[in-house]
mmCIF entry with sequence, helices, sheets and N, C-alpha, C, O atoms, coordinates in Angstrom:
data_MODEL
# 
_entry.id   MODEL 
# 
_entity.id                         1 
_entity.type                       polymer 
_entity.pdbx_number_of_molecules   1 
# 
_entity_poly.entity_id                      1 
_entity_poly.type                           'polypeptide(L)' 
_entity_poly.nstd_linkage                   no 
_entity_poly.nstd_monomer                   no 
_entity_poly.pdbx_seq_one_letter_code       MGLQPIRTATDYQQVLQEIELLFDAAPNNHECDLLYILIHT 
_entity_poly.pdbx_seq_one_letter_code_can   MGLQPIRTATDYQQVLQEIELLFDAAPNNHECDLLYILIHT 
_entity_poly.pdbx_strand_id                 A 
# 
loop_
_entity_poly_seq.entity_id 
_entity_poly_seq.num 
_entity_poly_seq.mon_id 
_entity_poly_seq.hetero 
1 1  MET n 
1 2  GLY n 
1 3  LEU n 
1 4  GLN n 
1 5  PRO n 
1 6  ILE n 
1 7  ARG n 
1 8  THR n 
1 9  ALA n 
1 10 THR n 
1 11 ASP n 
1 12 TYR n 
1 13 GLN n 
1 14 GLN n 
1 15 VAL n 
1 16 LEU n 
1 17 GLN n 
1 18 GLU n 
1 19 ILE n 
1 20 GLU n 
1 21 LEU n 
1 22 LEU n 
1 23 PHE n 
1 24 ASP n 
1 25 ALA n 
1 26 ALA n 
1 27 PRO n 
1 28 ASN n 
1 29 ASN n 
1 30 HIS n 
1 31 GLU n 
1 32 CYS n 
1 33 ASP n 
1 34 LEU n 
1 35 LEU n 
1 36 TYR n 
1 37 ILE n 
1 38 LEU n 
1 39 ILE n 
1 40 HIS n 
1 41 THR n 
# 
_struct_asym.id          A 
_struct_asym.entity_id   1 
# 
loop_
_struct_conf.conf_type_id 
_struct_conf.id 
_struct_conf.pdbx_PDB_helix_id 
_struct_conf.beg_label_comp_id 
_struct_conf.beg_label_asym_id 
_struct_conf.beg_label_seq_id 
_struct_conf.pdbx_beg_PDB_ins_code 
_struct_conf.end_label_comp_id 
_struct_conf.end_label_asym_id 
_struct_conf.end_label_seq_id 
_struct_conf.pdbx_end_PDB_ins_code 
_struct_conf.beg_auth_comp_id 
_struct_conf.beg_auth_asym_id 
_struct_conf.beg_auth_seq_id 
_struct_conf.end_auth_comp_id 
_struct_conf.end_auth_asym_id 
_struct_conf.end_auth_seq_id 
_struct_conf.pdbx_PDB_helix_class 
_struct_conf.details 
_struct_conf.pdbx_PDB_helix_length 
HELX_P HELX_P1 AA1 ALA A 9  ? LEU A 22 ? ALA A 9  LEU A 22 1 ? 14 
HELX_P HELX_P2 AA2 HIS A 30 ? ILE A 39 ? HIS A 30 ILE A 39 1 ? 10 
# 
_struct_conf_type.id          HELX_P 
_struct_conf_type.criteria    ? 
_struct_conf_type.reference   ? 
# 
loop_
_atom_site.group_PDB 
_atom_site.id 
_atom_site.type_symbol 
_atom_site.label_atom_id 
_atom_site.label_alt_id 
_atom_site.label_comp_id 
_atom_site.label_asym_id 
_atom_site.label_entity_id 
_atom_site.label_seq_id 
_atom_site.pdbx_PDB_ins_code 
_atom_site.Cartn_x 
_atom_site.Cartn_y 
_atom_site.Cartn_z 
_atom_site.occupancy 
_atom_site.B_iso_or_equiv 
_atom_site.pdbx_formal_charge 
_atom_site.auth_seq_id 
_atom_site.auth_comp_id 
_atom_site.auth_asym_id 
_atom_site.auth_atom_id 
_atom_site.pdbx_PDB_model_num 
ATOM 1   N N  . MET A 1 1  ? 119.695 111.356 71.751 1.00 0.00 ? 1  MET A N  1 
ATOM 2   C CA . MET A 1 1  ? 120.459 111.937 72.822 1.00 0.00 ? 1  MET A CA 1 
ATOM 3   C C  . MET A 1 1  ? 121.869 111.396 72.761 1.00 0.00 ? 1  MET A C  1 
ATOM 4   O O  . MET A 1 1  ? 122.077 110.183 72.722 1.00 0.00 ? 1  MET A O  1 
ATOM 5   N N  . GLY A 1 2  ? 122.840 112.295 72.753 1.00 0.00 ? 2  GLY A N  1 
ATOM 6   C CA . GLY A 1 2  ? 124.234 111.883 72.838 1.00 0.00 ? 2  GLY A CA 1 
ATOM 7   C C  . GLY A 1 2  ? 124.647 111.767 74.293 1.00 0.00 ? 2  GLY A C  1 
ATOM 8   O O  . GLY A 1 2  ? 124.194 112.538 75.139 1.00 0.00 ? 2  GLY A O  1 
ATOM 9   N N  . LEU A 1 3  ? 125.499 110.810 74.581 1.00 0.00 ? 3  LEU A N  1 
ATOM 10  C CA . LEU A 1 3  ? 125.953 110.639 75.954 1.00 0.00 ? 3  LEU A CA 1 
ATOM 11  C C  . LEU A 1 3  ? 127.077 111.617 76.256 1.00 0.00 ? 3  LEU A C  1 
ATOM 12  O O  . LEU A 1 3  ? 128.004 111.798 75.466 1.00 0.00 ? 3  LEU A O  1 
ATOM 13  N N  . GLN A 1 4  ? 126.969 112.236 77.412 1.00 0.00 ? 4  GLN A N  1 
ATOM 14  C CA . GLN A 1 4  ? 127.995 113.172 77.862 1.00 0.00 ? 4  GLN A CA 1 
ATOM 15  C C  . GLN A 1 4  ? 127.911 113.251 79.377 1.00 0.00 ? 4  GLN A C  1 
ATOM 16  O O  . GLN A 1 4  ? 126.889 112.877 79.953 1.00 0.00 ? 4  GLN A O  1 
ATOM 17  N N  . PRO A 1 5  ? 128.963 113.731 80.037 1.00 0.00 ? 5  PRO A N  1 
ATOM 18  C CA . PRO A 1 5  ? 128.921 113.835 81.495 1.00 0.00 ? 5  PRO A CA 1 
ATOM 19  C C  . PRO A 1 5  ? 127.828 114.799 81.960 1.00 0.00 ? 5  PRO A C  1 
ATOM 20  O O  . PRO A 1 5  ? 127.507 115.773 81.279 1.00 0.00 ? 5  PRO A O  1 
ATOM 21  N N  . ILE A 1 6  ? 127.274 114.511 83.116 1.00 0.00 ? 6  ILE A N  1 
ATOM 22  C CA . ILE A 1 6  ? 126.303 115.407 83.745 1.00 0.00 ? 6  ILE A CA 1 
ATOM 23  C C  . ILE A 1 6  ? 127.101 116.398 84.580 1.00 0.00 ? 6  ILE A C  1 
ATOM 24  O O  . ILE A 1 6  ? 127.710 116.029 85.584 1.00 0.00 ? 6  ILE A O  1 
ATOM 25  N N  . ARG A 1 7  ? 127.094 117.658 84.157 1.00 0.00 ? 7  ARG A N  1 
ATOM 26  C CA . ARG A 1 7  ? 127.915 118.664 84.817 1.00 0.00 ? 7  ARG A CA 1 
ATOM 27  C C  . ARG A 1 7  ? 127.104 119.762 85.490 1.00 0.00 ? 7  ARG A C  1 
ATOM 28  O O  . ARG A 1 7  ? 127.591 120.442 86.392 1.00 0.00 ? 7  ARG A O  1 
ATOM 29  N N  . THR A 1 8  ? 125.880 119.928 85.050 1.00 0.00 ? 8  THR A N  1 
ATOM 30  C CA . THR A 1 8  ? 125.070 121.025 85.578 1.00 0.00 ? 8  THR A CA 1 
ATOM 31  C C  . THR A 1 8  ? 123.697 120.502 85.984 1.00 0.00 ? 8  THR A C  1 
ATOM 32  O O  . THR A 1 8  ? 123.310 119.382 85.654 1.00 0.00 ? 8  THR A O  1 
ATOM 33  N N  . ALA A 1 9  ? 122.981 121.345 86.706 1.00 0.00 ? 9  ALA A N  1 
ATOM 34  C CA . ALA A 1 9  ? 121.608 120.989 87.081 1.00 0.00 ? 9  ALA A CA 1 
ATOM 35  C C  . ALA A 1 9  ? 120.741 120.814 85.839 1.00 0.00 ? 9  ALA A C  1 
ATOM 36  O O  . ALA A 1 9  ? 119.849 119.966 85.818 1.00 0.00 ? 9  ALA A O  1 
ATOM 37  N N  . THR A 1 10 ? 120.992 121.596 84.826 1.00 0.00 ? 10 THR A N  1 
ATOM 38  C CA . THR A 1 10 ? 120.241 121.481 83.568 1.00 0.00 ? 10 THR A CA 1 
ATOM 39  C C  . THR A 1 10 ? 120.515 120.139 82.910 1.00 0.00 ? 10 THR A C  1 
ATOM 40  O O  . THR A 1 10 ? 119.589 119.481 82.434 1.00 0.00 ? 10 THR A O  1 
ATOM 41  N N  . ASP A 1 11 ? 121.794 119.721 82.876 1.00 0.00 ? 11 ASP A N  1 
ATOM 42  C CA . ASP A 1 11 ? 122.135 118.402 82.333 1.00 0.00 ? 11 ASP A CA 1 
ATOM 43  C C  . ASP A 1 11 ? 121.381 117.318 83.078 1.00 0.00 ? 11 ASP A C  1 
ATOM 44  O O  . ASP A 1 11 ? 120.828 116.403 82.469 1.00 0.00 ? 11 ASP A O  1 
ATOM 45  N N  . TYR A 1 12 ? 121.361 117.425 84.399 1.00 0.00 ? 12 TYR A N  1 
ATOM 46  C CA . TYR A 1 12 ? 120.693 116.436 85.242 1.00 0.00 ? 12 TYR A CA 1 
ATOM 47  C C  . TYR A 1 12 ? 119.196 116.370 84.926 1.00 0.00 ? 12 TYR A C  1 
ATOM 48  O O  . TYR A 1 12 ? 118.636 115.281 84.804 1.00 0.00 ? 12 TYR A O  1 
ATOM 49  N N  . GLN A 1 13 ? 118.559 117.515 84.794 1.00 0.00 ? 13 GLN A N  1 
ATOM 50  C CA . GLN A 1 13 ? 117.133 117.553 84.482 1.00 0.00 ? 13 GLN A CA 1 
ATOM 51  C C  . GLN A 1 13 ? 116.855 116.943 83.110 1.00 0.00 ? 13 GLN A C  1 
ATOM 52  O O  . GLN A 1 13 ? 115.850 116.255 82.930 1.00 0.00 ? 13 GLN A O  1 
ATOM 53  N N  . GLN A 1 14 ? 117.732 117.188 82.153 1.00 0.00 ? 14 GLN A N  1 
ATOM 54  C CA . GLN A 1 14 ? 117.553 116.618 80.813 1.00 0.00 ? 14 GLN A CA 1 
ATOM 55  C C  . GLN A 1 14 ? 117.654 115.098 80.841 1.00 0.00 ? 14 GLN A C  1 
ATOM 56  O O  . GLN A 1 14 ? 116.899 114.407 80.158 1.00 0.00 ? 14 GLN A O  1 
ATOM 57  N N  . VAL A 1 15 ? 118.587 114.583 81.631 1.00 0.00 ? 15 VAL A N  1 
ATOM 58  C CA . VAL A 1 15 ? 118.723 113.134 81.742 1.00 0.00 ? 15 VAL A CA 1 
ATOM 59  C C  . VAL A 1 15 ? 117.491 112.536 82.413 1.00 0.00 ? 15 VAL A C  1 
ATOM 60  O O  . VAL A 1 15 ? 117.004 111.488 81.990 1.00 0.00 ? 15 VAL A O  1 
ATOM 61  N N  . LEU A 1 16 ? 116.986 113.186 83.444 1.00 0.00 ? 16 LEU A N  1 
ATOM 62  C CA . LEU A 1 16 ? 115.767 112.698 84.099 1.00 0.00 ? 16 LEU A CA 1 
ATOM 63  C C  . LEU A 1 16 ? 114.600 112.651 83.120 1.00 0.00 ? 16 LEU A C  1 
ATOM 64  O O  . LEU A 1 16 ? 113.818 111.701 83.132 1.00 0.00 ? 16 LEU A O  1 
ATOM 65  N N  . GLN A 1 17 ? 114.480 113.662 82.282 1.00 0.00 ? 17 GLN A N  1 
ATOM 66  C CA . GLN A 1 17 ? 113.403 113.678 81.284 1.00 0.00 ? 17 GLN A CA 1 
ATOM 67  C C  . GLN A 1 17 ? 113.574 112.535 80.288 1.00 0.00 ? 17 GLN A C  1 
ATOM 68  O O  . GLN A 1 17 ? 112.601 111.887 79.904 1.00 0.00 ? 17 GLN A O  1 
ATOM 69  N N  . GLU A 1 18 ? 114.812 112.293 79.875 1.00 0.00 ? 18 GLU A N  1 
ATOM 70  C CA . GLU A 1 18 ? 115.078 111.201 78.944 1.00 0.00 ? 18 GLU A CA 1 
ATOM 71  C C  . GLU A 1 18 ? 114.741 109.859 79.588 1.00 0.00 ? 18 GLU A C  1 
ATOM 72  O O  . GLU A 1 18 ? 114.162 108.988 78.938 1.00 0.00 ? 18 GLU A O  1 
ATOM 73  N N  . ILE A 1 19 ? 115.096 109.691 80.852 1.00 0.00 ? 19 ILE A N  1 
ATOM 74  C CA . ILE A 1 19 ? 114.770 108.458 81.571 1.00 0.00 ? 19 ILE A CA 1 
ATOM 75  C C  . ILE A 1 19 ? 113.260 108.265 81.630 1.00 0.00 ? 19 ILE A C  1 
ATOM 76  O O  . ILE A 1 19 ? 112.769 107.154 81.430 1.00 0.00 ? 19 ILE A O  1 
ATOM 77  N N  . GLU A 1 20 ? 112.529 109.324 81.899 1.00 0.00 ? 20 GLU A N  1 
ATOM 78  C CA . GLU A 1 20 ? 111.063 109.237 81.935 1.00 0.00 ? 20 GLU A CA 1 
ATOM 79  C C  . GLU A 1 20 ? 110.505 108.737 80.611 1.00 0.00 ? 20 GLU A C  1 
ATOM 80  O O  . GLU A 1 20 ? 109.607 107.896 80.586 1.00 0.00 ? 20 GLU A O  1 
ATOM 81  N N  . LEU A 1 21 ? 111.037 109.257 79.514 1.00 0.00 ? 21 LEU A N  1 
ATOM 82  C CA . LEU A 1 21 ? 110.556 108.849 78.194 1.00 0.00 ? 21 LEU A CA 1 
ATOM 83  C C  . LEU A 1 21 ? 110.863 107.382 77.908 1.00 0.00 ? 21 LEU A C  1 
ATOM 84  O O  . LEU A 1 21 ? 110.105 106.708 77.210 1.00 0.00 ? 21 LEU A O  1 
ATOM 85  N N  . LEU A 1 22 ? 111.967 106.895 78.442 1.00 0.00 ? 22 LEU A N  1 
ATOM 86  C CA . LEU A 1 22 ? 112.407 105.535 78.159 1.00 0.00 ? 22 LEU A CA 1 
ATOM 87  C C  . LEU A 1 22 ? 111.944 104.521 79.194 1.00 0.00 ? 22 LEU A C  1 
ATOM 88  O O  . LEU A 1 22 ? 112.157 103.321 79.018 1.00 0.00 ? 22 LEU A O  1 
ATOM 89  N N  . PHE A 1 23 ? 111.319 104.978 80.262 1.00 0.00 ? 23 PHE A N  1 
ATOM 90  C CA . PHE A 1 23 ? 111.018 104.114 81.399 1.00 0.00 ? 23 PHE A CA 1 
ATOM 91  C C  . PHE A 1 23 ? 110.221 102.875 81.034 1.00 0.00 ? 23 PHE A C  1 
ATOM 92  O O  . PHE A 1 23 ? 110.421 101.825 81.645 1.00 0.00 ? 23 PHE A O  1 
ATOM 93  N N  . ASP A 1 24 ? 109.342 102.957 80.078 1.00 0.00 ? 24 ASP A N  1 
ATOM 94  C CA . ASP A 1 24 ? 108.516 101.812 79.682 1.00 0.00 ? 24 ASP A CA 1 
ATOM 95  C C  . ASP A 1 24 ? 109.033 101.128 78.422 1.00 0.00 ? 24 ASP A C  1 
ATOM 96  O O  . ASP A 1 24 ? 108.273 100.460 77.721 1.00 0.00 ? 24 ASP A O  1 
ATOM 97  N N  . ALA A 1 25 ? 110.315 101.290 78.134 1.00 0.00 ? 25 ALA A N  1 
ATOM 98  C CA . ALA A 1 25 ? 110.899 100.686 76.935 1.00 0.00 ? 25 ALA A CA 1 
ATOM 99  C C  . ALA A 1 25 ? 110.794 99.166  77.008 1.00 0.00 ? 25 ALA A C  1 
ATOM 100 O O  . ALA A 1 25 ? 110.974 98.562  78.066 1.00 0.00 ? 25 ALA A O  1 
ATOM 101 N N  . ALA A 1 26 ? 110.502 98.573  75.872 1.00 0.00 ? 26 ALA A N  1 
ATOM 102 C CA . ALA A 1 26 ? 110.444 97.114  75.794 1.00 0.00 ? 26 ALA A CA 1 
ATOM 103 C C  . ALA A 1 26 ? 111.854 96.545  75.989 1.00 0.00 ? 26 ALA A C  1 
ATOM 104 O O  . ALA A 1 26 ? 112.834 97.169  75.582 1.00 0.00 ? 26 ALA A O  1 
ATOM 105 N N  . PRO A 1 27 ? 111.958 95.386  76.597 1.00 0.00 ? 27 PRO A N  1 
ATOM 106 C CA . PRO A 1 27 ? 113.276 94.784  76.808 1.00 0.00 ? 27 PRO A CA 1 
ATOM 107 C C  . PRO A 1 27 ? 113.952 94.405  75.496 1.00 0.00 ? 27 PRO A C  1 
ATOM 108 O O  . PRO A 1 27 ? 113.307 94.182  74.471 1.00 0.00 ? 27 PRO A O  1 
ATOM 109 N N  . ASN A 1 28 ? 115.261 94.342  75.571 1.00 0.00 ? 28 ASN A N  1 
ATOM 110 C CA . ASN A 1 28 ? 116.090 93.851  74.460 1.00 0.00 ? 28 ASN A CA 1 
ATOM 111 C C  . ASN A 1 28 ? 115.992 94.691  73.195 1.00 0.00 ? 28 ASN A C  1 
ATOM 112 O O  . ASN A 1 28 ? 115.897 94.153  72.092 1.00 0.00 ? 28 ASN A O  1 
ATOM 113 N N  . ASN A 1 29 ? 116.017 96.013  73.355 1.00 0.00 ? 29 ASN A N  1 
ATOM 114 C CA . ASN A 1 29 ? 116.092 96.886  72.185 1.00 0.00 ? 29 ASN A CA 1 
ATOM 115 C C  . ASN A 1 29 ? 116.969 98.089  72.523 1.00 0.00 ? 29 ASN A C  1 
ATOM 116 O O  . ASN A 1 29 ? 117.430 98.229  73.656 1.00 0.00 ? 29 ASN A O  1 
ATOM 117 N N  . HIS A 1 30 ? 117.193 98.942  71.551 1.00 0.00 ? 30 HIS A N  1 
ATOM 118 C CA . HIS A 1 30 ? 118.088 100.088 71.729 1.00 0.00 ? 30 HIS A CA 1 
ATOM 119 C C  . HIS A 1 30 ? 117.632 101.006 72.856 1.00 0.00 ? 30 HIS A C  1 
ATOM 120 O O  . HIS A 1 30 ? 118.457 101.466 73.645 1.00 0.00 ? 30 HIS A O  1 
ATOM 121 N N  . GLU A 1 31 ? 116.340 101.278 72.944 1.00 0.00 ? 31 GLU A N  1 
ATOM 122 C CA . GLU A 1 31 ? 115.831 102.177 73.983 1.00 0.00 ? 31 GLU A CA 1 
ATOM 123 C C  . GLU A 1 31 ? 116.065 101.597 75.375 1.00 0.00 ? 31 GLU A C  1 
ATOM 124 O O  . GLU A 1 31 ? 116.415 102.325 76.304 1.00 0.00 ? 31 GLU A O  1 
ATOM 125 N N  . CYS A 1 32 ? 115.876 100.317 75.514 1.00 0.00 ? 32 CYS A N  1 
ATOM 126 C CA . CYS A 1 32 ? 116.106 99.661  76.796 1.00 0.00 ? 32 CYS A CA 1 
ATOM 127 C C  . CYS A 1 32 ? 117.595 99.718  77.156 1.00 0.00 ? 32 CYS A C  1 
ATOM 128 O O  . CYS A 1 32 ? 117.946 99.948  78.314 1.00 0.00 ? 32 CYS A O  1 
ATOM 129 N N  . ASP A 1 33 ? 118.456 99.513  76.181 1.00 0.00 ? 33 ASP A N  1 
ATOM 130 C CA . ASP A 1 33 ? 119.898 99.610  76.423 1.00 0.00 ? 33 ASP A CA 1 
ATOM 131 C C  . ASP A 1 33 ? 120.283 101.010 76.869 1.00 0.00 ? 33 ASP A C  1 
ATOM 132 O O  . ASP A 1 33 ? 121.078 101.170 77.795 1.00 0.00 ? 33 ASP A O  1 
ATOM 133 N N  . LEU A 1 34 ? 119.730 102.015 76.224 1.00 0.00 ? 34 LEU A N  1 
ATOM 134 C CA . LEU A 1 34 ? 120.022 103.394 76.596 1.00 0.00 ? 34 LEU A CA 1 
ATOM 135 C C  . LEU A 1 34 ? 119.524 103.693 78.015 1.00 0.00 ? 34 LEU A C  1 
ATOM 136 O O  . LEU A 1 34 ? 120.217 104.352 78.791 1.00 0.00 ? 34 LEU A O  1 
ATOM 137 N N  . LEU A 1 35 ? 118.346 103.217 78.346 1.00 0.00 ? 35 LEU A N  1 
ATOM 138 C CA . LEU A 1 35 ? 117.823 103.394 79.691 1.00 0.00 ? 35 LEU A CA 1 
ATOM 139 C C  . LEU A 1 35 ? 118.758 102.758 80.717 1.00 0.00 ? 35 LEU A C  1 
ATOM 140 O O  . LEU A 1 35 ? 119.056 103.362 81.747 1.00 0.00 ? 35 LEU A O  1 
ATOM 141 N N  . TYR A 1 36 ? 119.214 101.556 80.439 1.00 0.00 ? 36 TYR A N  1 
ATOM 142 C CA . TYR A 1 36 ? 120.137 100.874 81.349 1.00 0.00 ? 36 TYR A CA 1 
ATOM 143 C C  . TYR A 1 36 ? 121.398 101.706 81.553 1.00 0.00 ? 36 TYR A C  1 
ATOM 144 O O  . TYR A 1 36 ? 121.861 101.860 82.684 1.00 0.00 ? 36 TYR A O  1 
ATOM 145 N N  . ILE A 1 37 ? 121.948 102.236 80.487 1.00 0.00 ? 37 ILE A N  1 
ATOM 146 C CA . ILE A 1 37 ? 123.160 103.060 80.578 1.00 0.00 ? 37 ILE A CA 1 
ATOM 147 C C  . ILE A 1 37 ? 122.893 104.305 81.420 1.00 0.00 ? 37 ILE A C  1 
ATOM 148 O O  . ILE A 1 37 ? 123.708 104.664 82.270 1.00 0.00 ? 37 ILE A O  1 
ATOM 149 N N  . LEU A 1 38 ? 121.773 104.958 81.193 1.00 0.00 ? 38 LEU A N  1 
ATOM 150 C CA . LEU A 1 38 ? 121.485 106.195 81.904 1.00 0.00 ? 38 LEU A CA 1 
ATOM 151 C C  . LEU A 1 38 ? 121.270 105.974 83.401 1.00 0.00 ? 38 LEU A C  1 
ATOM 152 O O  . LEU A 1 38 ? 121.684 106.807 84.208 1.00 0.00 ? 38 LEU A O  1 
ATOM 153 N N  . ILE A 1 39 ? 120.642 104.887 83.780 1.00 0.00 ? 39 ILE A N  1 
ATOM 154 C CA . ILE A 1 39 ? 120.364 104.698 85.207 1.00 0.00 ? 39 ILE A CA 1 
ATOM 155 C C  . ILE A 1 39 ? 121.490 103.997 85.949 1.00 0.00 ? 39 ILE A C  1 
ATOM 156 O O  . ILE A 1 39 ? 121.489 103.978 87.179 1.00 0.00 ? 39 ILE A O  1 
ATOM 157 N N  . HIS A 1 40 ? 122.445 103.425 85.241 1.00 0.00 ? 40 HIS A N  1 
ATOM 158 C CA . HIS A 1 40 ? 123.546 102.736 85.896 1.00 0.00 ? 40 HIS A CA 1 
ATOM 159 C C  . HIS A 1 40 ? 124.869 103.476 85.757 1.00 0.00 ? 40 HIS A C  1 
ATOM 160 O O  . HIS A 1 40 ? 125.931 102.903 86.001 1.00 0.00 ? 40 HIS A O  1 
ATOM 161 N N  . THR A 1 41 ? 124.812 104.701 85.380 1.00 0.00 ? 41 THR A N  1 
ATOM 162 C CA . THR A 1 41 ? 126.046 105.463 85.205 1.00 0.00 ? 41 THR A CA 1 
ATOM 163 C C  . THR A 1 41 ? 126.153 106.524 86.269 1.00 0.00 ? 41 THR A C  1 
ATOM 164 O O  . THR A 1 41 ? 127.126 107.277 86.295 1.00 0.00 ? 41 THR A O  1 
# 
């Protein structure tokens, strides 16, 4: 997933789906970093 601004409802839904996939990511790896970026932006 490339990072880009959330501009539409579709963008928002896609980010939510990505967060769901990453929610159980192990700490201290790329997936966890991406999850942190997505939920803190």
